[in-house]
N, C-alpha and C positions, 0 to 999 in steps of 0.2 A: 223915293230917294232919301228922303229925311230918315226915314225907318232904317235904311242900310247904314247910313253913317252912325246912326245910334248904336246899332249892333257891333260896328267895327270897333267903336271906341270902348264898348264894353267888353268885348273879346280881348283887346289888349291888357286891360286891367286884372282879368281873371287869370293871366298866367302866373303871376307871384303867388298867389294863393295855391295854386295847382302844384307849383314847384316845391313849396314848402310842406304841403301834405305829402308828396312823393318822398321827399327828404326826411320827414318823421318816420314814414312807413319803412324806409330802408335802414334808419337808426334803430327802430323798434325790432325789425327782423334780425338785424346783427346781435343786438343784446339779448334778445328772448331765445335764439335759436343756434345762430353761429358760434357765438363766444362760449356758452356752457358747453357745446360740444367739442370745441377745441380743448376746453378744461379737462374734460372727461378724457379724451384721447392722451393728454400729458400725463394724466394721473395712471391711466392702464399702461402707458409705455414705462413710467417710473417703477410701478408695481412689477411688471415683468422683468426688468432689468435687475431688480432686487432679489430675483427667487434665488435660493439657496438649497443646499443639501439639508434635509430635515425639516423643512417647511411643510406643513399640512395645507394641502390646497383643494379646491373644488375645481373640476375641468368644465367646460362649455357643456358637455354631456351629462353632468350632474354625478360624475363619480368622485367620490372623497378619496384621496390618497396621501402619501408621504414621498418627498422627493428623495429618492436614494442616490441619484447621480445627474450632474448637470455637465454637458458637454456643447458648448456653443448655444445653438437653439434646439437641440434635442434634451428631453428631459426623460430620465428613467423614473417611474412612478410605482410606487408598491400600494397595491389596492388591499391586499391581505398577506398574512405570512407566506412567502414563497410565491406571491403572485405579483409579477412585476410586467409592466407595460412601458414602452417606448412613446412619447408623444411630443409634439413640437410645443416650443415654449408659448405660441400664441393659444394653445388648447387650453390653458389655465383662465378660468373666470375670475376667481378670488382666491385669497390667502387666507384660510381659517385660523392659522396660528403660525409663529414664527418659532424656530428652535431657539431655546434659551440664549445659546452662546452668541447667536446672529443678533438678538435683540441687544445684548450687552455691548457688542462690538459697535453697533449703530449708535447706541447712546454715548459712547466713548468717542465716536467720530463727530457727533453733532457737538459735545461738549468742547471738543479741540477747535472745531470751525467756528462755534458761535460764542 
């Protein structure tokens, strides 16, 4: 009987450290996994929204192309002279280079706002 009472008292005091460990694990999970993923998604959305005619891009399939037309979510990509394909905006994996005029306009817009 004395043994059972000692165990019960010990079980009550071990609840706080357990909760602290779980809270720390949740914070680490957020900081190491969730937050970086959110930031990466935000950067991708911004990159896709800034696609303009003349940008050199790489698709998720690895094709290197130049954007020749932008209509809502559909891009016309030129893979080679006179070889054009239509692709969804989300098919772009990265922007290799921006058209010089587009870069100048972006710099001017940043200078005005900043």
